C-alpha positions in Angstrom: 0.1 0.1 0.1 2.9 2.1 0.9 3.9 2.8 -2.7 0.1 4.4 -3.5 0.8 7.2 -1.0 1.4 10.7 -2.5 1.7 14.3 -1.5 -1.9 14.3 -2.5 -3.3 11.4 -0.2 -6.2 12.1 1.9 -6.4 10.6 5.3 -9.2 9.4 7.3 -8.9 8.5 10.8 -10.6 6.2 13.7 -10.4 7.2 17.2 -11.1 5.3 19.9 -9.7 3.0 22.7 -9.0 0.0 22.6 -8.8 0.1 18.8 -5.9 -1.9 17.8 -8.2 -5.0 17.4 -10.6 -3.3 14.6 -11.0 -4.4 11.1 -12.0 -1.1 10.0 -8.4 0.0 8.6 -8.2 -3.5 6.6 -11.6 -2.7 5.1 -11.6 0.9 4.3 -8.1 0.8 2.8 -9.5 -2.3 0.9 -11.9 -0.4 -0.5 -9.8 2.4 -1.5 -7.4 0.3 -3.1 -10.3 -1.5 -5.1 -11.8 2.2 -6.2 -8.2 3.3 -7.1 -8.8 6.2 -4.4 -5.9 8.3 -3.2 -6.8 7.6 0.6 -5.4 6.3 3.7 -7.4 4.9 6.7 -5.4 5.0 9.9 -6.6 4.1 13.3 -5.4 6.1 16.7 -5.7 5.1 20.1 -7.7 8.4 21.6 -9.7 8.2 25.0 -11.4 11.0 26.9 -8.1 12.7 27.8 -7.0 13.4 24.2 -10.4 13.5 22.6 -10.5 17.4 22.3 -6.9 17.7 21.1 -7.6 14.9 18.5 -10.5 16.7 16.9 -8.3 20.1 17.0 -5.9 17.8 14.6 -8.7 16.8 12.5 -9.5 20.3 11.7 -5.8 21.7 11.8 -4.7 18.6 9.4 -7.5 18.5 6.7 -8.4 15.2 7.7 -11.3 14.3 5.8 -13.1 12.4 8.1 -13.1 10.2 11.1 -15.0 7.0 12.3 -15.5 7.1 16.4 -15.8 4.4 18.6 -16.0 3.9 22.2 -15.8 5.5 25.1 -15.9 9.0 22.2 -19.2 8.3 20.5 -21.2 10.8 23.1 -18.1 12.8 24.5 -17.3 14.1 20.9 -20.8 15.8 20.5 -19.5 19.1 22.1 -16.5 19.3 19.9 -18.9 19.2 16.5 -20.1 22.2 14.5 -23.2 20.2 13.5 -25.4 16.8 13.8 -27.4 15.0 11.5 -31.1 14.3 12.2 -30.1 10.8 13.4 -27.2 11.7 15.4 -29.2 14.3 17.6 -32.0 12.0 18.1 -29.5 9.4 19.1 -27.0 11.6 20.9 -24.1 9.6 19.6 -21.8 10.0 16.5 -19.8 7.4 14.8 -18.9 9.2 12.0 -17.3 12.7 11.5 -17.3 14.3 8.1 -14.9 17.2 7.6 -16.9 19.4 4.8 -14.6 20.0 1.9 -11.8 19.4 4.3 -12.1 23.0 5.3 -12.8 22.1 9.3 -16.4 22.3 9.5 -17.2 19.0 11.3 -20.3 17.5 11.1 -21.3 14.1 13.0 -23.4 11.2 11.8 -24.7 8.0 13.2 -24.3 5.0 10.9 -24.6 1.9 13.6 -28.4 1.7 13.2 -28.3 1.4 9.6 -25.8 -1.1 9.7 -27.5 -3.3 12.4 -30.7 -3.4 10.4 -29.0 -4.3 7.1 -27.0 -7.0 8.9 -30.5 -8.7 10.2 -31.9 -8.4 6.7 -29.0 -10.0 5.3 -29.7 -13.1 7.4 -33.5 -12.8 6.7 -34.6 -11.3 9.8 -37.2 -8.5 9.3 -38.0 -6.3 12.6 -41.3 -4.8 11.5 -43.9 -5.5 14.1 -41.3 -7.3 16.3 -40.8 -7.6 19.7 -36.9 -6.7 20.5 -34.9 -6.6 23.7 -31.8 -4.8 23.7 -29.0 -4.7 26.2 -26.6 -1.7 26.4 -27.6 1.8 25.5 -24.2 3.3 24.8 -23.6 4.7 21.5 -24.4 2.0 19.4 -27.3 0.8 21.3 -29.0 4.0 21.1 -28.5 4.1 17.2 -29.9 0.7 17.1 -33.1 1.6 19.2 -33.9 4.7 17.2 -33.3 2.9 13.7 -35.5 -0.4 15.2 -38.0 2.4 15.9 -38.1 4.2 12.7 -38.2 0.9 10.9 -41.6 -0.2 12.8 -40.9 -2.7 15.6 -43.7 -3.4 17.8 -42.0 -3.2 21.3 -38.5 -2.3 22.1 -37.0 -2.9 25.4 -34.3 -1.4 26.5 -31.9 -2.6 29.4 -28.6 -0.9 30.9 -26.9 -0.7 34.1 -27.7 2.6 35.9 -24.9 4.8 34.5 -24.5 7.7 32.6 -25.8 6.0 29.6 -28.9 5.0 31.5 -29.5 8.5 32.1 -28.9 10.0 28.9 -30.7 7.3 27.0 -34.2 8.5 28.9 -34.6 11.4 26.5 -34.1 9.2 23.3 -37.0 7.0 25.3 -39.1 10.0 25.6 -38.7 10.9 21.9 -39.2 7.7 20.2 -42.5 7.2 22.3 -43.6 10.6 21.0 -42.4 10.6 17.6 -42.9 6.9 16.3 -45.6 4.1 17.0 -43.1 2.0 18.8 -43.5 1.4 22.3 -40.0 1.9 24.2 -39.3 1.1 27.6 -36.4 1.5 29.7 -35.0 -1.1 32.6 -32.1 -1.5 35.1 -30.1 -4.4 33.8 -29.5 -5.7 37.3 -33.2 -6.8 37.4 -32.5 -10.1 36.4 -36.1 -11.3 36.6 -37.7 -8.5 34.0 -34.6 -9.0 32.0 -35.3 -12.6 31.7 -39.1 -12.2 30.8 -38.5 -9.9 28.3 -36.3 -12.2 26.4 -39.0 -14.9 26.9 -41.2 -12.7 25.2 -39.2 -11.2 22.7 -38.5 -12.3 18.9 -35.1 -11.0 18.9 -32.3 -10.3 21.5 -29.6 -7.7 20.6 -26.6 -7.3 23.0 -24.9 -4.1 22.5 -22.6 -4.0 25.8 -19.6 -5.3 24.6 -19.7 -8.1 27.2 -18.0 -10.8 25.3 -15.1 -8.9 24.0 -11.8 -8.5 25.6 -11.4 -8.0 28.8 -14.8 -9.8 29.3 -14.5 -12.6 26.5 -15.3 -15.1 29.1 -18.7 -13.6 30.4 -22.5 -13.4 28.9 -25.3 -11.8 29.9 -27.5 -14.9 29.4 -26.4 -18.0 31.3 -29.9 -19.7 31.6 -30.6 -22.4 28.9 -34.5 -21.8 29.3 -34.2 -18.6 27.8 -33.1 -20.0 24.3 -35.6 -21.0 21.6 -35.1 -21.8 18.1 -37.4 -18.7 17.1 -35.2 -16.4 19.2 -32.5 -14.2 17.0 -29.7 -13.8 19.1 -27.5 -10.7 17.9 -24.3 -10.1 19.6 -22.5 -6.6 18.1 -19.2 -8.1 19.4 -17.3 -9.5 15.9 -13.9 -10.2 17.8 -14.2 -12.8 18.9 -16.0 -14.0 16.0 -18.0 -16.3 18.5 -18.7 -14.8 21.7 -19.6 -16.8 24.8 -23.1 -15.7 24.2 -23.4 -16.9 20.5 -21.9 -20.2 21.5 -24.2 -20.5 24.5 -27.3 -19.9 22.1 -26.1 -21.9 19.6 -25.5 -24.7 21.7 -29.1 -24.4 23.4 -31.1 -24.6 19.7 -30.9 -20.9 18.5 -31.5 -21.2 14.8 -30.4 -17.3 14.3 -26.8 -16.6 15.5 -25.3 -13.4 14.1 -22.2 -11.8 15.3 -21.4 -8.0 14.9 -19.4 -8.5 11.7 -22.3 -7.6 8.9 -23.2 -4.5 10.9 -19.5 -3.2 11.2 -19.4 -3.9 7.3 -22.6 -2.2 6.4 -22.2 0.7 9.1 -18.5 1.3 7.7 -20.1 1.0 3.9 -22.6 4.0 5.2 -19.8 6.1 6.7 -17.5 5.5 3.6 -20.2 6.8 1.2 -20.6 10.1 3.6 -17.1 10.7 3.7 -15.7 10.1 0.0 -19.0 10.4 -1.7 -18.4 6.9 -3.2 -20.1 3.7 -2.8 -18.1 1.2 -0.9 -17.4 -2.2 -3.0 -19.4 -4.3 -0.4 -19.3 -7.6 -2.0 -15.0 -7.5 -2.4 -15.0 -6.1 1.3 -17.3 -8.8 2.4 -15.3 -11.4 1.1 -12.2 -9.9 2.8 -13.9 -9.7 6.2 -15.2 -13.1 6.3 -11.9 -14.4 5.3 -10.5 -12.6 8.1 -13.0 -13.9 10.6 -12.2 -17.6 9.2 -8.5 -17.1 9.5 -9.1 -15.8 13.3 
């Protein structure tokens, strides 16, 4: 790749921590190469302490855009100039576009679009379904909003009582007012309510990060009685490719067990288009990602 870099190469960044496990650089750089674009995509370890300086760097260096992951999806909002309607409703950003490279930074959220498309690729429809979703951080809130916009009948959100829980309350109010979806918010520590919700749901989505390092040996679901053949189990974690939750669900008979790789692909494709104005060659990148998953 290095031989293709030039004085005209445009830079796109990824800012998060931890981030060295991410497949995003491989995905985006492969797409640039396939399309013959003079771009480069680099990952940077950036946490809350460095975030303000990192955003100043995006402006100062003319970086064309940046993907944003945890723990920065909500913390970055005060440093941006504008937000897309979906980002405003969600209260989180995973893509920043530097308009014309001139320092006007617009935040977008593509996680919800990516998740719904990943489910659709597996033959899962969300309209008129009951969904339990654990984890209302940046990705979880984006998915909740998109599920409501796409016609989910009932959405039951669970989270530990932290800042994310408090921040999500406003989103829940907006969804209940602006859509036909009934949304509730519960404490994840209430195990009895959590279990009953899963029993009554068509789809369970885990957006907590439990199952990835350093929590790779943990799962929020440990009771086999909760797993049914018709329960769709969707874990946003993609590294490892099969989390403890997914292995447990598969072992106990769930027919649709989905990791976060498809969501990562499709949210990335949407971000790619926002930043570059071009369509990502999804079929080629899908082959690359699934080969990487197999290699892992």
